[in-house]
Every structure is written in structure tokens, then in C-alpha cells.
PDB file of N, CA, C, O and CB in Angstrom:
ATOM      1  N   SER A   1     103.763 108.931  98.503  1.00  0.00           N
ATOM      2  CA  SER A   1     105.182 108.803  98.394  1.00  0.00           C
ATOM      3  C   SER A   1     105.619 107.387  98.605  1.00  0.00           C
ATOM      4  O   SER A   1     104.964 106.659  99.350  1.00  0.00           O
ATOM      5  CB  SER A   1     105.859 109.698  99.356  1.00  0.00           C
ATOM      6  N   ILE A   2     106.682 106.960  97.995  1.00  0.00           N
ATOM      7  CA  ILE A   2     107.288 105.651  98.258  1.00  0.00           C
ATOM      8  C   ILE A   2     108.608 105.932  99.009  1.00  0.00           C
ATOM      9  O   ILE A   2     109.459 106.679  98.526  1.00  0.00           O
ATOM     10  CB  ILE A   2     107.534 104.818  96.896  1.00  0.00           C
ATOM     11  N   THR A   3     108.756 105.332 100.172  1.00  0.00           N
ATOM     12  CA  THR A   3     109.963 105.530 101.008  1.00  0.00           C
ATOM     13  C   THR A   3     110.620 104.257 101.244  1.00  0.00           C
ATOM     14  O   THR A   3     109.988 103.202 101.182  1.00  0.00           O
ATOM     15  CB  THR A   3     109.646 106.176 102.327  1.00  0.00           C
ATOM     16  N   SER A   4     111.937 104.309 101.530  1.00  0.00           N
ATOM     17  CA  SER A   4     112.644 103.078 101.874  1.00  0.00           C
ATOM     18  C   SER A   4     112.234 102.732 103.294  1.00  0.00           C
ATOM     19  O   SER A   4     111.954 103.628 104.090  1.00  0.00           O
ATOM     20  CB  SER A   4     114.217 103.234 101.738  1.00  0.00           C
ATOM     21  N   GLN A   5     112.192 101.413 103.636  1.00  0.00           N
ATOM     22  CA  GLN A   5     111.759 100.977 104.896  1.00  0.00           C
ATOM     23  C   GLN A   5     112.890 100.308 105.673  1.00  0.00           C
ATOM     24  O   GLN A   5     113.526  99.387 105.161  1.00  0.00           O
ATOM     25  CB  GLN A   5     110.608 100.064 104.735  1.00  0.00           C
ATOM     26  N   ASN A   6     113.134 100.729 106.831  1.00  0.00           N
ATOM     27  CA  ASN A   6     114.163 100.115 107.700  1.00  0.00           C
ATOM     28  C   ASN A   6     113.705 100.191 109.142  1.00  0.00           C
ATOM     29  O   ASN A   6     114.401 100.756 109.986  1.00  0.00           O
ATOM     30  CB  ASN A   6     115.551 100.823 107.532  1.00  0.00           C
ATOM     31  N   HIS A   7     112.542  99.627 109.433  1.00  0.00           N
ATOM     32  CA  HIS A   7     111.916  99.765 110.735  1.00  0.00           C
ATOM     33  C   HIS A   7     112.087  98.421 111.525  1.00  0.00           C
ATOM     34  O   HIS A   7     111.951  97.321 110.988  1.00  0.00           O
ATOM     35  CB  HIS A   7     110.385 100.152 110.571  1.00  0.00           C
ATOM     36  N   GLY A   8     112.392  98.603 112.828  1.00  0.00           N
ATOM     37  CA  GLY A   8     112.458  97.469 113.653  1.00  0.00           C
ATOM     38  C   GLY A   8     111.147  97.108 114.258  1.00  0.00           C
ATOM     39  O   GLY A   8     110.947  95.994 114.742  1.00  0.00           O
ATOM     40  N   PHE A   9     110.220  98.092 114.228  1.00  0.00           N
ATOM     41  CA  PHE A   9     108.900  97.938 114.839  1.00  0.00           C
ATOM     42  C   PHE A   9     107.850  98.548 113.935  1.00  0.00           C
ATOM     43  O   PHE A   9     108.140  99.428 113.125  1.00  0.00           O
ATOM     44  CB  PHE A   9     108.853  98.591 116.239  1.00  0.00           C
ATOM     45  N   ALA A  10     106.640  98.073 114.082  1.00  0.00           N
ATOM     46  CA  ALA A  10     105.510  98.593 113.276  1.00  0.00           C
ATOM     47  C   ALA A  10     104.306  98.688 114.177  1.00  0.00           C
ATOM     48  O   ALA A  10     104.203  97.969 115.171  1.00  0.00           O
ATOM     49  CB  ALA A  10     105.202  97.678 112.029  1.00  0.00           C
ATOM     50  N   THR A  11     103.367  99.600 113.822  1.00  0.00           N
ATOM     51  CA  THR A  11     102.113  99.775 114.555  1.00  0.00           C
ATOM     52  C   THR A  11     101.099  98.764 114.003  1.00  0.00           C
ATOM     53  O   THR A  11     100.975  98.590 112.790  1.00  0.00           O
ATOM     54  CB  THR A  11     101.573 101.259 114.427  1.00  0.00           C
ATOM     55  N   ASP A  12     100.394  98.115 114.896  1.00  0.00           N
ATOM     56  CA  ASP A  12      99.339  97.202 114.524  1.00  0.00           C
ATOM     57  C   ASP A  12      98.083  97.985 114.335  1.00  0.00           C
ATOM     58  O   ASP A  12      97.537  98.507 115.306  1.00  0.00           O
ATOM     59  CB  ASP A  12      99.148  96.103 115.564  1.00  0.00           C
ATOM     60  N   ALA A  13      97.585  98.093 113.085  1.00  0.00           N
ATOM     61  CA  ALA A  13      96.385  98.878 112.774  1.00  0.00           C
ATOM     62  C   ALA A  13      95.162  98.401 113.547  1.00  0.00           C
ATOM     63  O   ALA A  13      94.329  99.200 113.974  1.00  0.00           O
ATOM     64  CB  ALA A  13      96.098  98.821 111.286  1.00  0.00           C
ATOM     65  N   GLU A  14      95.071  97.128 113.713  1.00  0.00           N
ATOM     66  CA  GLU A  14      93.931  96.494 114.405  1.00  0.00           C
ATOM     67  C   GLU A  14      93.913  96.868 115.887  1.00  0.00           C
ATOM     68  O   GLU A  14      92.854  96.827 116.514  1.00  0.00           O
ATOM     69  CB  GLU A  14      93.992  94.954 114.251  1.00  0.00           C
ATOM     70  N   ALA A  15      95.049  97.227 116.451  1.00  0.00           N
ATOM     71  CA  ALA A  15      95.116  97.568 117.888  1.00  0.00           C
ATOM     72  C   ALA A  15      94.933  99.055 118.180  1.00  0.00           C
ATOM     73  O   ALA A  15      94.969  99.470 119.339  1.00  0.00           O
ATOM     74  CB  ALA A  15      96.439  97.121 118.452  1.00  0.00           C
ATOM     75  N   LEU A  16      94.743  99.841 117.155  1.00  0.00           N
ATOM     76  CA  LEU A  16      94.574 101.312 117.356  1.00  0.00           C
ATOM     77  C   LEU A  16      93.181 101.571 117.967  1.00  0.00           C
ATOM     78  O   LEU A  16      92.217 100.879 117.639  1.00  0.00           O
ATOM     79  CB  LEU A  16      94.737 102.110 115.971  1.00  0.00           C
ATOM     80  N   PRO A  17      93.086 102.601 118.883  1.00  0.00           N
ATOM     81  CA  PRO A  17      91.808 103.009 119.373  1.00  0.00           C
ATOM     82  C   PRO A  17      90.880 103.497 118.217  1.00  0.00           C
ATOM     83  O   PRO A  17      91.343 103.821 117.124  1.00  0.00           O
ATOM     84  CB  PRO A  17      91.998 104.102 120.420  1.00  0.00           C
ATOM     85  N   SER A  18      89.583 103.533 118.502  1.00  0.00           N
ATOM     86  CA  SER A  18      88.665 103.916 117.422  1.00  0.00           C
ATOM     87  C   SER A  18      88.872 105.379 116.943  1.00  0.00           C
ATOM     88  O   SER A  18      88.523 105.726 115.815  1.00  0.00           O
ATOM     89  CB  SER A  18      87.218 103.729 117.895  1.00  0.00           C
ATOM     90  N   HIS A  19      89.425 106.190 117.793  1.00  0.00           N
ATOM     91  CA  HIS A  19      89.620 107.618 117.427  1.00  0.00           C
ATOM     92  C   HIS A  19      90.935 107.853 116.698  1.00  0.00           C
ATOM     93  O   HIS A  19      91.286 109.001 116.424  1.00  0.00           O
ATOM     94  CB  HIS A  19      89.576 108.499 118.681  1.00  0.00           C
ATOM     95  N   VAL A  20      91.669 106.789 116.377  1.00  0.00           N
ATOM     96  CA  VAL A  20      92.922 106.942 115.645  1.00  0.00           C
ATOM     97  C   VAL A  20      92.775 106.281 114.292  1.00  0.00           C
ATOM     98  O   VAL A  20      92.391 105.115 114.196  1.00  0.00           O
ATOM     99  CB  VAL A  20      94.116 106.336 116.430  1.00  0.00           C
ATOM    100  N   GLU A  21      93.082 107.031 113.245  1.00  0.00           N
ATOM    101  CA  GLU A  21      92.936 106.499 111.887  1.00  0.00           C
ATOM    102  C   GLU A  21      94.281 106.373 111.210  1.00  0.00           C
ATOM    103  O   GLU A  21      95.189 107.172 111.436  1.00  0.00           O
ATOM    104  CB  GLU A  21      92.014 107.385 111.055  1.00  0.00           C
ATOM    105  N   VAL A  22      94.390 105.367 110.384  1.00  0.00           N
ATOM    106  CA  VAL A  22      95.637 105.197 109.568  1.00  0.00           C
ATOM    107  C   VAL A  22      95.595 106.156 108.399  1.00  0.00           C
ATOM    108  O   VAL A  22      94.601 106.240 107.678  1.00  0.00           O
ATOM    109  CB  VAL A  22      95.796 103.712 109.045  1.00  0.00           C
ATOM    110  N   THR A  23      96.683 106.874 108.223  1.00  0.00           N
ATOM    111  CA  THR A  23      96.739 107.850 107.115  1.00  0.00           C
ATOM    112  C   THR A  23      97.766 107.481 106.047  1.00  0.00           C
ATOM    113  O   THR A  23      97.690 107.992 104.929  1.00  0.00           O
ATOM    114  CB  THR A  23      97.061 109.233 107.659  1.00  0.00           C
ATOM    115  N   HIS A  24      98.728 106.604 106.363  1.00  0.00           N
ATOM    116  CA  HIS A  24      99.787 106.194 105.433  1.00  0.00           C
ATOM    117  C   HIS A  24     100.064 104.704 105.642  1.00  0.00           C
ATOM    118  O   HIS A  24     100.229 104.217 106.761  1.00  0.00           O
ATOM    119  CB  HIS A  24     101.098 107.047 105.644  1.00  0.00           C
ATOM    120  N   LEU A  25     100.105 104.012 104.507  1.00  0.00           N
ATOM    121  CA  LEU A  25     100.427 102.551 104.529  1.00  0.00           C
ATOM    122  C   LEU A  25     101.665 102.378 103.597  1.00  0.00           C
ATOM    123  O   LEU A  25     101.812 103.052 102.578  1.00  0.00           O
ATOM    124  CB  LEU A  25      99.145 101.625 104.023  1.00  0.00           C
ATOM    125  N   ASN A  26     102.520 101.451 104.008  1.00  0.00           N
ATOM    126  CA  ASN A  26     103.650 101.099 103.148  1.00  0.00           C
ATOM    127  C   ASN A  26     103.112 100.255 101.996  1.00  0.00           C
ATOM    128  O   ASN A  26     102.348  99.313 102.209  1.00  0.00           O
ATOM    129  CB  ASN A  26     104.769 100.328 103.949  1.00  0.00           C
ATOM    130  N   LEU A  27     103.508 100.593 100.801  1.00  0.00           N
ATOM    131  CA  LEU A  27     103.016  99.971  99.611  1.00  0.00           C
ATOM    132  C   LEU A  27     103.587  98.534  99.422  1.00  0.00           C
ATOM    133  O   LEU A  27     103.003  97.725  98.701  1.00  0.00           O
ATOM    134  CB  LEU A  27     103.356 100.845  98.418  1.00  0.00           C
ATOM    135  N   ASN A  28     104.684  98.244 100.051  1.00  0.00           N
ATOM    136  CA  ASN A  28     105.302  96.913  99.899  1.00  0.00           C
ATOM    137  C   ASN A  28     104.652  95.879 100.803  1.00  0.00           C
ATOM    138  O   ASN A  28     104.416  94.755 100.360  1.00  0.00           O
ATOM    139  CB  ASN A  28     106.797  96.983 100.201  1.00  0.00           C
ATOM    140  N   ASP A  29     104.350  96.220 102.068  1.00  0.00           N
ATOM    141  CA  ASP A  29     103.822  95.203 102.986  1.00  0.00           C
ATOM    142  C   ASP A  29     102.666  95.672 103.860  1.00  0.00           C
ATOM    143  O   ASP A  29     102.331  95.030 104.856  1.00  0.00           O
ATOM    144  CB  ASP A  29     104.915  94.722 103.865  1.00  0.00           C
ATOM    145  N   ASP A  30     102.052  96.806 103.480  1.00  0.00           N
ATOM    146  CA  ASP A  30     100.912  97.316 104.162  1.00  0.00           C
ATOM    147  C   ASP A  30     101.104  97.649 105.640  1.00  0.00           C
ATOM    148  O   ASP A  30     100.130  97.725 106.389  1.00  0.00           O
ATOM    149  CB  ASP A  30      99.853  96.368 104.028  1.00  0.00           C
ATOM    150  N   THR A  31     102.346  97.848 106.060  1.00  0.00           N
ATOM    151  CA  THR A  31     102.563  98.235 107.439  1.00  0.00           C
ATOM    152  C   THR A  31     102.158  99.682 107.615  1.00  0.00           C
ATOM    153  O   THR A  31     102.218 100.452 106.657  1.00  0.00           O
ATOM    154  CB  THR A  31     104.028  98.021 107.852  1.00  0.00           C
ATOM    155  N   VAL A  32     101.750 100.073 108.797  1.00  0.00           N
ATOM    156  CA  VAL A  32     101.313 101.451 109.047  1.00  0.00           C
ATOM    157  C   VAL A  32     102.508 102.406 109.050  1.00  0.00           C
ATOM    158  O   VAL A  32     103.521 102.187 109.715  1.00  0.00           O
ATOM    159  CB  VAL A  32     100.554 101.542 110.390  1.00  0.00           C
ATOM    160  N   GLU A  33     102.337 103.458 108.282  1.00  0.00           N
ATOM    161  CA  GLU A  33     103.435 104.467 108.188  1.00  0.00           C
ATOM    162  C   GLU A  33     102.955 105.825 108.728  1.00  0.00           C
ATOM    163  O   GLU A  33     103.772 106.727 108.912  1.00  0.00           O
ATOM    164  CB  GLU A  33     103.925 104.626 106.690  1.00  0.00           C
ATOM    165  N   GLY A  34     101.663 105.986 108.984  1.00  0.00           N
ATOM    166  CA  GLY A  34     101.157 107.224 109.506  1.00  0.00           C
ATOM    167  C   GLY A  34      99.799 107.072 110.182  1.00  0.00           C
ATOM    168  O   GLY A  34      98.972 106.261 109.765  1.00  0.00           O
ATOM    169  N   ILE A  35      99.583 107.855 111.216  1.00  0.00           N
ATOM    170  CA  ILE A  35      98.319 107.853 111.976  1.00  0.00           C
ATOM    171  C   ILE A  35      97.915 109.265 112.274  1.00  0.00           C
ATOM    172  O   ILE A  35      98.724 110.190 112.197  1.00  0.00           O
ATOM    173  CB  ILE A  35      98.445 107.050 113.287  1.00  0.00           C
ATOM    174  N   ARG A  36      96.583 109.437 112.635  1.00  0.00           N
ATOM    175  CA  ARG A  36      96.038 110.691 113.010  1.00  0.00           C
ATOM    176  C   ARG A  36      94.896 110.424 113.997  1.00  0.00           C
ATOM    177  O   ARG A  36      94.126 109.474 113.852  1.00  0.00           O
ATOM    178  CB  ARG A  36      95.566 111.485 111.769  1.00  0.00           C
ATOM    179  N   SER A  37      94.818 111.327 115.035  1.00  0.00           N
ATOM    180  CA  SER A  37      93.700 111.221 115.949  1.00  0.00           C
ATOM    181  C   SER A  37      92.544 112.088 115.414  1.00  0.00           C
ATOM    182  O   SER A  37      92.741 113.185 114.893  1.00  0.00           O
ATOM    183  CB  SER A  37      94.119 111.656 117.395  1.00  0.00           C
ATOM    184  N   THR A  38      91.352 111.546 115.569  1.00  0.00           N
ATOM    185  CA  THR A  38      90.158 112.315 115.158  1.00  0.00           C
ATOM    186  C   THR A  38      89.597 113.138 116.279  1.00  0.00           C
ATOM    187  O   THR A  38      88.650 113.896 116.069  1.00  0.00           O
ATOM    188  CB  THR A  38      89.084 111.393 114.639  1.00  0.00           C
ATOM    189  N   GLN A  39      90.171 113.010 117.516  1.00  0.00           N
ATOM    190  CA  GLN A  39      89.664 113.791 118.635  1.00  0.00           C
ATOM    191  C   GLN A  39      90.703 114.696 119.252  1.00  0.00           C
ATOM    192  O   GLN A  39      90.376 115.610 120.008  1.00  0.00           O
ATOM    193  CB  GLN A  39      89.124 112.886 119.677  1.00  0.00           C
ATOM    194  N   ASP A  40      91.923 114.448 118.936  1.00  0.00           N
ATOM    195  CA  ASP A  40      93.027 115.317 119.534  1.00  0.00           C
ATOM    196  C   ASP A  40      93.835 115.880 118.348  1.00  0.00           C
ATOM    197  O   ASP A  40      93.799 115.308 117.258  1.00  0.00           O
ATOM    198  CB  ASP A  40      94.014 114.462 120.561  1.00  0.00           C
ATOM    199  N   PRO A  41      94.548 116.974 118.544  1.00  0.00           N
ATOM    200  CA  PRO A  41      95.336 117.579 117.490  1.00  0.00           C
ATOM    201  C   PRO A  41      96.704 116.839 117.435  1.00  0.00           C
ATOM    202  O   PRO A  41      97.734 117.389 117.823  1.00  0.00           O
ATOM    203  CB  PRO A  41      95.518 119.138 117.743  1.00  0.00           C
ATOM    204  N   VAL A  42      96.679 115.620 116.957  1.00  0.00           N
ATOM    205  CA  VAL A  42      97.886 114.766 116.896  1.00  0.00           C
ATOM    206  C   VAL A  42      97.957 113.992 115.640  1.00  0.00           C
ATOM    207  O   VAL A  42      96.961 113.400 115.225  1.00  0.00           O
ATOM    208  CB  VAL A  42      97.935 113.819 118.050  1.00  0.00           C
ATOM    209  N   PHE A  43      99.106 113.965 115.005  1.00  0.00           N
ATOM    210  CA  PHE A  43      99.360 113.035 113.919  1.00  0.00           C
ATOM    211  C   PHE A  43     100.859 112.663 113.915  1.00  0.00           C
ATOM    212  O   PHE A  43     101.692 113.341 114.517  1.00  0.00           O
ATOM    213  CB  PHE A  43      98.928 113.657 112.547  1.00  0.00           C
ATOM    214  N   SER A  44     101.160 111.571 113.220  1.00  0.00           N
ATOM    215  CA  SER A  44     102.532 111.058 113.162  1.00  0.00           C
ATOM    216  C   SER A  44     102.815 110.259 111.981  1.00  0.00           C
ATOM    217  O   SER A  44     101.908 109.623 111.444  1.00  0.00           O
ATOM    218  CB  SER A  44     102.832 110.263 114.323  1.00  0.00           C
ATOM    219  N   VAL A  45     104.036 110.242 111.524  1.00  0.00           N
ATOM    220  CA  VAL A  45     104.456 109.336 110.478  1.00  0.00           C
ATOM    221  C   VAL A  45     105.693 108.578 110.888  1.00  0.00           C
ATOM    222  O   VAL A  45     106.452 109.052 111.734  1.00  0.00           O
ATOM    223  CB  VAL A  45     104.705 110.086 109.194  1.00  0.00           C
ATOM    224  N   GLN A  46     105.918 107.410 110.310  1.00  0.00           N
ATOM    225  CA  GLN A  46     107.080 106.619 110.606  1.00  0.00           C
ATOM    226  C   GLN A  46     107.984 106.639 109.434  1.00  0.00           C
ATOM    227  O   GLN A  46     108.301 105.594 108.866  1.00  0.00           O
ATOM    228  CB  GLN A  46     106.714 105.209 110.976  1.00  0.00           C
ATOM    229  N   TYR A  47     108.394 107.769 109.069  1.00  0.00           N
ATOM    230  CA  TYR A  47     109.462 107.956 108.029  1.00  0.00           C
ATOM    231  C   TYR A  47     109.970 109.385 108.187  1.00  0.00           C
ATOM    232  O   TYR A  47     109.465 110.130 109.028  1.00  0.00           O
ATOM    233  CB  TYR A  47     108.910 107.695 106.518  1.00  0.00           C
ATOM    234  N   HIS A  48     110.932 109.765 107.413  1.00  0.00           N
ATOM    235  CA  HIS A  48     111.501 111.090 107.539  1.00  0.00           C
ATOM    236  C   HIS A  48     110.946 111.965 106.403  1.00  0.00           C
ATOM    237  O   HIS A  48     111.434 111.878 105.276  1.00  0.00           O
ATOM    238  CB  HIS A  48     113.067 111.034 107.506  1.00  0.00           C
ATOM    239  N   PRO A  49     109.949 112.795 106.674  1.00  0.00           N
ATOM    240  CA  PRO A  49     109.336 113.647 105.641  1.00  0.00           C
ATOM    241  C   PRO A  49     110.331 114.648 105.031  1.00  0.00           C
ATOM    242  O   PRO A  49     110.218 115.023 103.864  1.00  0.00           O
ATOM    243  CB  PRO A  49     108.150 114.407 106.235  1.00  0.00           C
ATOM    244  N   GLU A  50     111.270 115.053 105.819  1.00  0.00           N
ATOM    245  CA  GLU A  50     112.305 116.030 105.365  1.00  0.00           C
ATOM    246  C   GLU A  50     113.236 115.402 104.348  1.00  0.00           C
ATOM    247  O   GLU A  50     113.928 116.115 103.621  1.00  0.00           O
ATOM    248  CB  GLU A  50     113.135 116.556 106.566  1.00  0.00           C
ATOM    249  N   ALA A  51     113.266 114.053 104.282  1.00  0.00           N
ATOM    250  CA  ALA A  51     114.175 113.393 103.378  1.00  0.00           C
ATOM    251  C   ALA A  51     113.485 112.836 102.133  1.00  0.00           C
ATOM    252  O   ALA A  51     113.978 111.899 101.505  1.00  0.00           O
ATOM    253  CB  ALA A  51     114.878 112.297 104.099  1.00  0.00           C
ATOM    254  N   ALA A  52     112.347 113.420 101.788  1.00  0.00           N
ATOM    255  CA  ALA A  52     111.604 113.000 100.603  1.00  0.00           C
ATOM    256  C   ALA A  52     112.450 113.189  99.353  1.00  0.00           C
ATOM    257  O   ALA A  52     113.288 114.089  99.306  1.00  0.00           O
ATOM    258  CB  ALA A  52     110.289 113.786 100.480  1.00  0.00           C
ATOM    259  N   PRO A  53     112.243 112.347  98.333  1.00  0.00           N
ATOM    260  CA  PRO A  53     113.058 112.441  97.125  1.00  0.00           C
ATOM    261  C   PRO A  53     112.936 113.733  96.356  1.00  0.00           C
ATOM    262  O   PRO A  53     113.891 114.149  95.700  1.00  0.00           O
ATOM    263  CB  PRO A  53     112.718 111.345  96.236  1.00  0.00           C
ATOM    264  N   GLY A  54     111.760 114.393  96.421  1.00  0.00           N
ATOM    265  CA  GLY A  54     111.608 115.668  95.709  1.00  0.00           C
ATOM    266  C   GLY A  54     111.425 116.827  96.669  1.00  0.00           C
ATOM    267  O   GLY A  54     111.099 116.607  97.835  1.00  0.00           O
ATOM    268  N   PRO A  55     111.620 118.022  96.227  1.00  0.00           N
ATOM    269  CA  PRO A  55     111.607 119.206  97.084  1.00  0.00           C
ATOM    270  C   PRO A  55     110.204 119.535  97.668  1.00  0.00           C
ATOM    271  O   PRO A  55     110.114 120.237  98.675  1.00  0.00           O
ATOM    272  CB  PRO A  55     112.120 120.397  96.290  1.00  0.00           C
ATOM    273  N   HIS A  56     109.127 119.039  97.049  1.00  0.00           N
ATOM    274  CA  HIS A  56     107.828 119.366  97.482  1.00  0.00           C
ATOM    275  C   HIS A  56     106.986 118.140  97.897  1.00  0.00           C
ATOM    276  O   HIS A  56     105.802 118.283  98.201  1.00  0.00           O
ATOM    277  CB  HIS A  56     107.157 120.112  96.416  1.00  0.00           C
ATOM    278  N   ASP A  57     107.584 116.952  97.909  1.00  0.00           N
ATOM    279  CA  ASP A  57     106.872 115.699  98.162  1.00  0.00           C
ATOM    280  C   ASP A  57     106.190 115.680  99.532  1.00  0.00           C
ATOM    281  O   ASP A  57     105.114 115.102  99.685  1.00  0.00           O
ATOM    282  CB  ASP A  57     107.834 114.531  98.056  1.00  0.00           C
ATOM    283  N   ALA A  58     106.833 116.327 100.548  1.00  0.00           N
ATOM    284  CA  ALA A  58     106.275 116.310 101.883  1.00  0.00           C
ATOM    285  C   ALA A  58     105.818 117.679 102.327  1.00  0.00           C
ATOM    286  O   ALA A  58     105.548 117.858 103.514  1.00  0.00           O
ATOM    287  CB  ALA A  58     107.274 115.771 102.851  1.00  0.00           C
ATOM    288  N   SER A  59     105.716 118.651 101.449  1.00  0.00           N
ATOM    289  CA  SER A  59     105.344 120.010 101.848  1.00  0.00           C
ATOM    290  C   SER A  59     103.970 120.044 102.482  1.00  0.00           C
ATOM    291  O   SER A  59     103.733 120.886 103.348  1.00  0.00           O
ATOM    292  CB  SER A  59     105.382 120.945 100.651  1.00  0.00           C
ATOM    293  N   TYR A  60     103.017 119.138 102.082  1.00  0.00           N
ATOM    294  CA  TYR A  60     101.695 119.074 102.719  1.00  0.00           C
ATOM    295  C   TYR A  60     101.817 118.755 104.202  1.00  0.00           C
ATOM    296  O   TYR A  60     101.073 119.272 105.035  1.00  0.00           O
ATOM    297  CB  TYR A  60     100.815 118.023 102.030  1.00  0.00           C
ATOM    298  N   PHE A  61     102.778 117.888 104.507  1.00  0.00           N
ATOM    299  CA  PHE A  61     102.965 117.479 105.920  1.00  0.00           C
ATOM    300  C   PHE A  61     103.402 118.671 106.797  1.00  0.00           C
ATOM    301  O   PHE A  61     102.876 118.865 107.893  1.00  0.00           O
ATOM    302  CB  PHE A  61     104.024 116.338 106.014  1.00  0.00           C
ATOM    303  N   PHE A  62     104.332 119.433 106.322  1.00  0.00           N
ATOM    304  CA  PHE A  62     104.811 120.579 107.098  1.00  0.00           C
ATOM    305  C   PHE A  62     103.800 121.630 107.169  1.00  0.00           C
ATOM    306  O   PHE A  62     103.695 122.265 108.218  1.00  0.00           O
ATOM    307  CB  PHE A  62     106.058 121.138 106.532  1.00  0.00           C
ATOM    308  N   LYS A  63     103.014 121.896 106.133  1.00  0.00           N
ATOM    309  CA  LYS A  63     101.929 122.827 106.146  1.00  0.00           C
ATOM    310  C   LYS A  63     100.890 122.408 107.167  1.00  0.00           C
ATOM    311  O   LYS A  63     100.444 123.241 107.956  1.00  0.00           O
ATOM    312  CB  LYS A  63     101.318 122.946 104.773  1.00  0.00           C
ATOM    313  N   GLU A  64     100.491 121.152 107.178  1.00  0.00           N
ATOM    314  CA  GLU A  64      99.525 120.623 108.112  1.00  0.00           C
ATOM    315  C   GLU A  64     100.016 120.831 109.540  1.00  0.00           C
ATOM    316  O   GLU A  64      99.224 121.189 110.412  1.00  0.00           O
ATOM    317  CB  GLU A  64      99.263 119.139 107.836  1.00  0.00           C
ATOM    318  N   PHE A  65     101.334 120.611 109.804  1.00  0.00           N
ATOM    319  CA  PHE A  65     101.926 120.797 111.111  1.00  0.00           C
ATOM    320  C   PHE A  65     101.856 122.281 111.506  1.00  0.00           C
ATOM    321  O   PHE A  65     101.439 122.593 112.621  1.00  0.00           O
ATOM    322  CB  PHE A  65     103.387 120.290 111.120  1.00  0.00           C
ATOM    323  N   ALA A  66     102.250 123.186 110.627  1.00  0.00           N
ATOM    324  CA  ALA A  66     102.193 124.597 110.909  1.00  0.00           C
ATOM    325  C   ALA A  66     100.771 125.085 111.138  1.00  0.00           C
ATOM    326  O   ALA A  66     100.541 125.902 112.030  1.00  0.00           O
ATOM    327  CB  ALA A  66     102.822 125.360 109.792  1.00  0.00           C
ATOM    328  N   ASP A  67      99.831 124.615 110.371  1.00  0.00           N
ATOM    329  CA  ASP A  67      98.418 124.975 110.584  1.00  0.00           C
ATOM    330  C   ASP A  67      97.893 124.482 111.924  1.00  0.00           C
ATOM    331  O   ASP A  67      97.113 125.172 112.581  1.00  0.00           O
ATOM    332  CB  ASP A  67      97.557 124.409 109.465  1.00  0.00           C
ATOM    333  N   LEU A  68      98.321 123.285 112.332  1.00  0.00           N
ATOM    334  CA  LEU A  68      97.944 122.735 113.587  1.00  0.00           C
ATOM    335  C   LEU A  68      98.480 123.569 114.740  1.00  0.00           C
ATOM    336  O   LEU A  68      97.742 123.875 115.676  1.00  0.00           O
ATOM    337  CB  LEU A  68      98.420 121.325 113.688  1.00  0.00           C
ATOM    338  N   ILE A  69      99.715 123.929 114.685  1.00  0.00           N
ATOM    339  CA  ILE A  69     100.319 124.791 115.706  1.00  0.00           C
ATOM    340  C   ILE A  69      99.595 126.129 115.770  1.00  0.00           C
ATOM    341  O   ILE A  69      99.263 126.597 116.859  1.00  0.00           O
ATOM    342  CB  ILE A  69     101.817 125.010 115.417  1.00  0.00           C
ATOM    343  N   ALA A  70      99.353 126.731 114.658  1.00  0.00           N
ATOM    344  CA  ALA A  70      98.677 128.060 114.614  1.00  0.00           C
ATOM    345  C   ALA A  70      97.278 127.982 115.171  1.00  0.00           C
ATOM    346  O   ALA A  70      96.813 128.949 115.775  1.00  0.00           O
ATOM    347  CB  ALA A  70      98.620 128.602 113.172  1.00  0.00           C
ATOM    348  N   SER A  71      96.573 126.853 114.991  1.00  0.00           N
ATOM    349  CA  SER A  71      95.243 126.763 115.429  1.00  0.00           C
ATOM    350  C   SER A  71      95.129 126.433 116.980  1.00  0.00           C
ATOM    351  O   SER A  71      94.059 126.586 117.568  1.00  0.00           O
ATOM    352  CB  SER A  71      94.545 125.717 114.590  1.00  0.00           C
ATOM    353  N   THR A  72      96.191 126.010 117.570  1.00  0.00           N
ATOM    354  CA  THR A  72      96.136 125.665 118.956  1.00  0.00           C
ATOM    355  C   THR A  72      96.766 126.789 119.853  1.00  0.00           C
ATOM    356  O   THR A  72      96.840 126.615 121.069  1.00  0.00           O
ATOM    357  CB  THR A  72      96.852 124.324 119.169  1.00  0.00           C
ATOM    358  N   LYS A  73      97.196 127.876 119.294  1.00  0.00           N
ATOM    359  CA  LYS A  73      97.737 128.976 120.087  1.00  0.00           C
ATOM    360  C   LYS A  73      96.681 129.620 120.956  1.00  0.00           C
ATOM    361  O   LYS A  73      96.977 130.566 121.688  1.00  0.00           O
ATOM    362  CB  LYS A  73      98.356 130.015 119.187  1.00  0.00           C
TER     363      LYS A  73
END
């Protein structure tokens, strides 16, 4: 997805621990837009997935979140 960017802060990919991987990059300036832990059930994005331009553009994100919640019950 291409999203508008209006961030005051950005994550430094080089400073991330080895168990955290970058999952999303901004196409304009390569800033980190998403990360995931490979050892903990944690992921994050720095945009609003519910505000995607199309009705299904971020559906994978919400499915992944629901699957994560179901697997940790």
C-alpha cells in the first residue's frame, strides 16, 4: 500500500534488536512503517490501516491481528 506520511518521528531500522524485523517501508524515503518480533507475538505499523484507500487493502492486517489473539488465548 502507498500511504500519506505525516510523521514527526521514525524508527531507525539499524537500531532494532535482532529479533525485530522490518515488515513495511515507506516507498518515498525508506522510513520504517512496520515491524514484527520473531520471538514475541507482537507487530506494529506506523499508519492507519483502517483508513486504507480500498475496502480490502488492509484486511490482511486485521486477519493477522485476529489470528494472533486467537492463538494466544
